C-alpha positions in Angstrom: 0.0 0.0 0.0 2.8 2.3 0.9 4.7 1.5 -2.3 1.5 2.2 -4.3 1.2 5.6 -2.7 4.8 6.5 -3.4 4.4 5.3 -7.0 1.2 7.3 -7.4 3.0 10.4 -6.0 5.8 10.0 -8.6 3.3 9.6 -11.4 1.5 12.8 -10.4 4.8 14.6 -10.1 6.1 13.7 -13.5 2.7 14.3 -15.2 2.8 17.8 -13.6 6.2 18.3 -15.1 5.1 17.2 -18.6 4.3 19.7 -21.4 0.7 20.1 -22.5 0.7 20.7 -26.3 -2.7 21.9 -27.7 -4.1 19.8 -30.5 -5.5 21.2 -33.8 -9.0 20.5 -32.5 -8.4 22.4 -29.3 -6.8 25.3 -31.3 -9.8 25.4 -33.6 -12.2 25.7 -30.6 -10.1 28.3 -28.8 -9.6 30.4 -31.9 -13.3 30.7 -32.8 -12.7 29.9 -36.4 -16.0 30.0 -38.4 -17.4 26.9 -40.2 -17.7 28.6 -43.6 -16.4 31.6 -45.5 -18.7 34.5 -45.6 -17.6 35.7 -49.0 -17.6 32.4 -50.8 -20.5 30.4 -52.3 -19.7 27.2 -54.2 -20.6 27.4 -57.9 -23.1 24.7 -58.9 -20.8 23.8 -61.8 -18.0 23.3 -59.3 -19.9 20.4 -57.7 -19.2 18.4 -60.9 -15.5 19.3 -61.3 -12.1 17.8 -60.5 -9.5 19.5 -58.3 -6.2 20.0 -60.1 -3.5 19.3 -57.5 0.2 19.7 -58.1 3.1 18.7 -55.9 4.5 22.1 -55.4 3.0 25.5 -54.7 4.8 26.9 -57.7 3.2 24.4 -60.0 -0.2 25.0 -58.4 0.3 28.8 -58.9 1.1 28.3 -62.6 -2.1 26.4 -63.1 -4.2 29.6 -62.6 -2.3 31.7 -65.1 -0.3 29.6 -67.5 2.2 32.4 -68.1 5.5 30.8 -69.0 7.5 34.1 -68.7 6.0 34.6 -65.2 6.8 31.0 -64.3 10.5 31.5 -65.3 10.8 34.6 -63.2 9.2 32.9 -60.2 11.8 30.1 -60.5 14.6 32.6 -60.6 13.2 34.4 -57.6 12.8 31.3 -55.5 16.5 30.4 -56.2 18.0 33.9 -55.8 15.9 36.0 -53.5 17.8 37.1 -50.4 14.9 36.7 -48.1 14.5 33.0 -49.1 18.2 32.5 -48.7 18.0 34.0 -45.2 15.2 31.6 -44.3 17.3 28.7 -45.6 20.2 29.8 -43.4 17.9 30.1 -40.4 16.8 26.5 -40.9 20.4 25.4 -40.7 20.9 27.5 -37.6 17.8 26.0 -36.0 19.0 22.5 -37.0 22.3 23.0 -35.3 20.7 24.4 -32.2 18.5 21.3 -32.0 21.6 19.1 -32.3 23.3 21.0 -29.5 20.4 20.7 -27.1 20.0 17.0 -28.0 23.7 16.4 -27.3 23.3 17.9 -23.8 21.4 14.8 -22.7 24.5 12.6 -23.1 27.8 12.6 -21.1 30.6 14.9 -22.1 34.0 13.3 -22.2 37.2 15.4 -22.4 40.8 14.2 -23.1 43.8 16.2 -22.0 47.6 16.0 -22.0 49.6 18.0 -19.5 53.4 18.7 -19.5 55.5 20.1 -16.7 59.1 21.3 -16.9 61.1 22.9 -14.1 64.7 23.9 -14.8 67.7 23.8 -12.4 67.8 27.5 -12.0 64.2 27.6 -10.7 65.1 24.9 -8.2 68.0 27.0 -6.9 65.6 29.9 -6.2 64.0 27.7 -3.6 67.4 27.4 -1.8 67.6 23.7 -2.6 69.8 22.2 -5.2 67.9 19.7 -7.2 68.1 18.5 -10.8 65.4 19.8 -13.2 62.1 17.9 -13.5 60.2 17.0 -16.6 56.9 15.1 -16.7 54.1 14.3 -19.1 50.6 13.1 -18.0 47.3 12.3 -19.7 43.8 12.3 -18.4 40.2 11.6 -19.4 37.3 13.4 -17.6 33.6 12.8 -17.9 30.7 15.0 -16.8 27.0 14.1 -17.1 23.9 15.9 -15.9 21.2 13.3 -15.3 18.0 14.5 -16.8 15.7 12.7 -14.4 13.0 15.4 -14.4 13.1 16.1 -18.2 14.5 19.6 -18.0 17.1 19.1 -20.8 14.6 17.0 -22.9 12.1 19.9 -22.7 14.8 22.2 -24.2 15.6 19.7 -26.9 11.9 19.5 -27.8 11.7 23.2 -27.9 14.6 23.3 -30.4 13.0 20.7 -32.6 9.8 22.8 -32.7 11.9 25.9 -33.5 13.5 23.9 -36.4 10.0 23.1 -37.7 9.0 26.7 -37.3 12.0 27.8 -39.4 10.8 25.5 -42.2 7.3 27.0 -42.0 8.8 30.4 -42.2 10.6 29.4 -45.3 7.4 28.2 -46.9 5.6 31.4 -45.9 8.5 33.5 -47.4 8.3 31.5 -50.6 4.5 32.0 -50.9 4.9 35.7 -50.2 7.7 36.0 -52.7 5.6 34.4 -55.4 2.7 36.8 -54.6 5.0 39.8 -54.7 6.6 38.8 -58.0 3.2 38.1 -59.5 1.8 41.4 -58.4 4.8 43.4 -59.7 4.9 41.4 -63.0 1.2 42.1 -63.8 1.6 45.7 -62.7 4.4 46.1 -65.1 2.3 44.6 -67.9 -0.4 47.1 -67.1 2.1 50.0 -66.9 3.6 49.2 -70.3 0.2 48.9 -72.0 -1.0 52.2 -70.5 2.2 54.0 -71.5 1.6 53.0 -75.1 -2.0 54.1 -75.0 -1.0 57.3 -73.2 1.4 58.0 -76.0 -1.3 57.5 -78.6 -3.6 59.8 -76.6 -0.9 62.4 -76.3 -0.3 62.3 -80.1 -4.0 63.0 -80.7 -4.0 65.8 -78.2 -1.0 67.4 -79.8 -2.9 67.3 -83.1 -6.0 68.7 -81.4 -3.9 71.5 -79.8 -2.5 72.4 -83.3 -6.0 72.4 -84.9 -7.5 74.6 -82.2 -4.5 76.9 -82.2 -5.0 77.4 -86.0 -8.7 78.0 -85.4 -8.0 80.5 -82.7 -5.6 82.4 -84.9 -8.3 82.4 -87.6 -10.8 83.8 -85.1 -12.9 80.6 -85.1 -12.4 79.8 -81.4 -11.9 82.0 -78.3 -9.0 81.9 -75.9 -10.8 79.6 -73.4 -11.2 76.9 -75.9 -7.5 77.0 -76.8 -6.6 77.2 -73.1 -8.6 74.0 -72.4 -6.9 72.2 -75.2 -3.5 73.3 -74.0 -4.4 72.2 -70.4 -5.5 68.8 -71.6 -2.2 68.4 -73.5 -0.1 69.3 -70.5 -2.1 67.1 -68.2 -1.6 64.2 -70.6 2.1 64.8 -70.7 2.3 64.8 -66.9 0.2 61.6 -66.8 2.6 60.0 -69.2 5.6 61.0 -67.0 3.8 59.5 -63.9 3.2 56.3 -65.8 6.9 56.1 -66.7 7.9 56.7 -63.1 5.5 54.0 -61.9 6.9 51.6 -64.5 10.5 52.4 -63.4 9.6 51.9 -59.7 7.9 48.5 -60.4 10.7 47.4 -62.6 13.3 48.2 -59.9 11.1 46.4 -57.3 11.1 43.3 -59.5 14.9 43.5 -59.9 15.2 43.4 -56.1 12.9 40.4 -55.8 14.8 38.6 -58.5 18.2 39.7 -57.4 19.3 40.5 -60.9 20.3 43.6 -63.0 18.3 45.4 -65.6 20.0 44.0 -68.6 19.5 40.5 -67.5 15.8 41.1 -66.9 15.5 42.8 -70.4 17.0 39.7 -72.0 14.3 37.5 -70.4 11.1 39.7 -70.9 10.1 42.7 -72.9 7.3 44.3 -71.0 6.7 46.9 -73.8 5.8 44.1 -76.2 2.2 43.2 -76.9 0.7 41.1 -74.1 -2.7 39.6 -73.5 -3.8 39.2 -69.9 -4.2 35.6 -69.0 -7.6 33.7 -68.8 -7.6 32.8 -65.2 -8.7 29.3 -64.3 -11.6 28.9 -61.8 -11.0 27.6 -58.3 -13.0 25.8 -55.6 -12.8 25.5 -51.8 -13.6 22.0 -50.5 -11.9 22.4 -47.0 -13.3 24.0 -43.9 -11.9 27.4 -43.0 -10.1 25.9 -39.9 -8.3 23.3 -42.1 -7.1 26.0 -44.6 -6.2 28.6 -41.9 -4.2 26.2 -39.7 -2.3 25.0 -42.8 -1.2 28.5 -43.8 2.6 28.7 -43.4 2.5 31.8 -41.2 -0.2 30.3 -38.9 1.7 27.0 -38.8 4.8 28.9 -37.8 2.9 30.6 -35.0 1.6 27.3 -33.8 5.1 25.8 -33.7 6.4 29.0 -31.9 3.7 28.4 -29.3 4.8 24.7 -28.9 8.5 25.8 -28.6 7.6 28.3 -25.9 5.6 25.8 -24.0 8.6 23.5 -23.9 10.7 26.4 -22.7 8.2 27.1 -20.0 8.6 23.5 -18.8 12.4 23.9 -18.9 12.1 27.0 -16.7 9.8 25.2 -14.3 12.1 22.2 -14.0 15.1 24.4 -13.5 13.9 25.1 -10.0 14.4 21.4 -9.1 17.8 20.0 -8.0 20.4 19.3 -10.7 22.0 15.8 -10.4 25.3 15.3 -12.1 28.1 12.7 -12.3 31.7 13.5 -12.7 34.7 11.3 -13.2 38.3 11.4 -14.3 41.2 9.0 -15.0 44.8 10.2 -15.1 48.1 8.5 -16.0 51.6 9.9 -15.6 53.2 8.9 -18.9 56.8 10.1 -18.2 58.8 11.5 -15.3 62.6 11.9 -15.3 62.5 11.2 -11.6 61.3 7.7 -12.4 58.0 7.9 -10.5 54.9 6.7 -12.3 51.3 6.9 -11.1 47.7 6.0 -12.1 44.9 8.1 -10.6 41.1 7.9 -11.0 38.2 9.7 -9.4 34.4 9.4 -9.5 32.1 11.9 -7.9 28.5 12.9 -8.0 26.7 16.0 -6.9 23.2 17.3 -6.2 22.9 21.0 -6.4 19.8 23.1 -5.7 19.8 26.8 -4.7 18.1 27.2 -1.2 18.3 30.9 -0.7 17.9 33.8 -3.2 15.9 31.7 -5.8 14.7 35.0 -7.3 16.4 34.3 -10.6 14.8 30.9 -11.0 11.3 32.0 -9.9 11.2 35.1 -12.0 12.6 33.2 -15.1 9.7 30.8 -14.7 7.2 33.7 -14.4 8.7 35.3 -17.5 8.4 32.0 -19.4 4.7 31.8 -18.4 4.1 35.3 -19.7 5.9 34.5 -22.9 3.6 31.5 -23.4 0.6 33.8 -23.0 2.1 36.1 -25.5 2.6 33.2 -27.9 -1.1 32.3 -27.5 -2.1 35.9 -28.2 0.2 36.1 -31.2 -1.3 32.9 -32.6 -4.8 34.3 -32.2 -3.8 37.5 -33.9 -2.2 35.6 -36.8 -5.4 33.5 -37.2 -7.6 36.5 -37.1 -5.5 38.3 -39.7 -5.4 35.2 -41.9 -9.2 34.9 -41.8 -9.6 38.6 -42.6 -7.2 38.4 -45.5 -9.0 35.3 -46.9 -12.4 37.0 -46.7 -11.1 40.2 -48.3 -9.3 38.3 -51.1 -12.5 36.3 -51.8 -14.6 39.4 -52.0 -12.0 41.3 -54.1 -11.7 38.4 -56.5 -15.5 38.4 -57.2 -15.5 42.2 -57.3 -12.7 42.4 -59.9 -14.4 39.7 -62.0 -17.7 41.7 -62.0 -15.8 44.8 -62.9 -14.3 43.1 -66.0 -17.8 42.0 -67.1 -19.1 45.5 -66.6 -16.3 47.1 -68.6 -16.7 44.5 -71.4 -20.3 45.6 -71.9 -19.2 49.3 -72.0 -16.4 48.4 -74.4 -18.7 46.8 -76.9 -20.8 50.1 -77.0 -17.6 52.1 -77.2 -16.3 50.1 -80.1 -19.5 50.6 -82.0 -19.4 54.3 -81.4 -15.7 54.5 -82.5 -16.5 52.6 -85.7 -19.5 54.9 -86.3 -17.4 58.0 -85.9 -14.8 56.6 -88.2 -17.4 56.3 -90.9 -18.9 59.7 -90.1 -15.4 61.2 -90.5 -14.9 59.7 -93.9 -18.3 60.9 -94.9 -17.5 64.5 -93.7 -20.2 64.5 -91.1 -17.7 65.3 -88.3 -14.4 67.2 -88.3 -11.0 65.9 -87.4 -11.1 67.4 -84.0 -14.3 65.6 -82.9 -13.0 62.3 -84.2 -9.7 62.6 -82.3 -11.6 63.2 -79.1 -13.8 60.1 -79.9 -10.7 58.1 -80.5 -9.2 59.2 -77.2 -12.4 58.1 -75.4 -12.0 54.7 -77.1 -8.4 54.5 -76.0 -9.5 55.3 -72.5 -12.0 52.5 -72.5 -9.3 50.1 -73.8 -7.1 51.2 -70.9 -9.8 50.7 -68.3 -10.7 47.2 -69.6 -7.1 46.1 -69.8 -6.4 47.4 -66.3 -9.4 45.6 -65.0 -8.3 42.3 -66.5 -4.8 42.9 -64.9 -6.4 43.7 -61.6 -8.4 40.5 -61.8 -5.1 38.6 -62.2 -3.6 40.5 -59.3 -6.7 39.7 -57.2 -6.1 36.0 -58.0 -2.5 36.3 -56.9 -3.6 37.9 -53.6 -6.2 35.1 -53.1 -3.5 32.5 -53.6 -1.3 34.1 -51.1 -4.2 34.6 -48.6 -4.8 30.8 -48.7 -1.1 30.1 -48.2 -0.9 28.2 -51.4 -3.8 25.9 -50.3 -6.0 27.0 -53.3 -6.7 24.6 -56.1 -7.8 25.1 -59.6 -10.7 23.1 -60.9 -11.5 21.4 -64.2 -15.2 21.2 -65.1 -16.3 17.8 -66.3 -18.9 19.3 -68.7 
């Protein structure tokens, strides 16, 4: 009966010293993740479709756009980008830290060789005439802290979680990089197209300015009409300069992401060449929000950071208990000119525990507890941010899609009006000035439609990033 009581006491003690790691189900309940996305309704056609899954996030990303130039740039970015390389380096650092903390569980054995030489003169300083001495000795020493309570193992587990966290941080950096490259790439395509249209509009405004100036000199127009034409011309020139500045800024941003120079980028892609925005493949969401959110790399990294901190808290808790260690040494005098030889060994053990002034240990444990709370709060904030980004991206994707459809309808009317004005010009029903204004309106509609299609692609890139790469294209059976 007494043995059972003692055994039960030990079990309760060691259970109290263990680390409670929350499961995904517990995190889902604590985080109050909704059961469905507010801004997503499954298309009826999607119910009869197949998910297209690829092995890597890059291949999955390419399914939505099918742009080979963009794919090549993404591959370059993933291999060269400095942020990615930093994350790879941090993985190696975390891996080494985990190995160090794992090695602390095992004995440490040191080997040493000592020499001692005392010359005759030194002996004379001691007022005794003796011959010089020369000796060589070797020794082995061992020290081992017995991890009976699990303090060192908790630190090892924390390091392993930190290593997994570094891997999740790398995945998050790669997804973010793909999103940044995609956004800047499509923005550059839009900038280049609008620069060409702005140049065409500027050319027409210069002709309009010349025509109105001639009419003003002939007394056919007043000064206000000429002033308006001149103001429109200047505004268009400034707009073109702004477009060129934006193009240059986006191009330099892309160079930073790719870690390459301008000439190398120009050899791979000509943004000023004709480009048709991609037809974006449809997607579907079959998973619950909790499954998608908890798989996001940044959320996953926050979960692992929480796990690592909980193990550190356990380590701080167990550090208040006595530390038990074994020490031993073996020594051998290898050479002595006096002819004396010896063999020495020693084995010792110690139990050390601070009795007075335990402030450092107690406060370190309190700090670890507060850091665990902070890790919980950080995780909750990351989950809330992830859900908000997903809802915003879903709404933005649908909104941009509707904008494209709206502008297509306007574009059809604008094209008919432009063709009609072209015929009317050839028939002499309108003058050159009126036709050029009509053509500029048509160019403006082209710009709006093109930009809306580019924005639709950028919205898809943002949606892919918001889902952490866990977004799959679909293939409709019918």
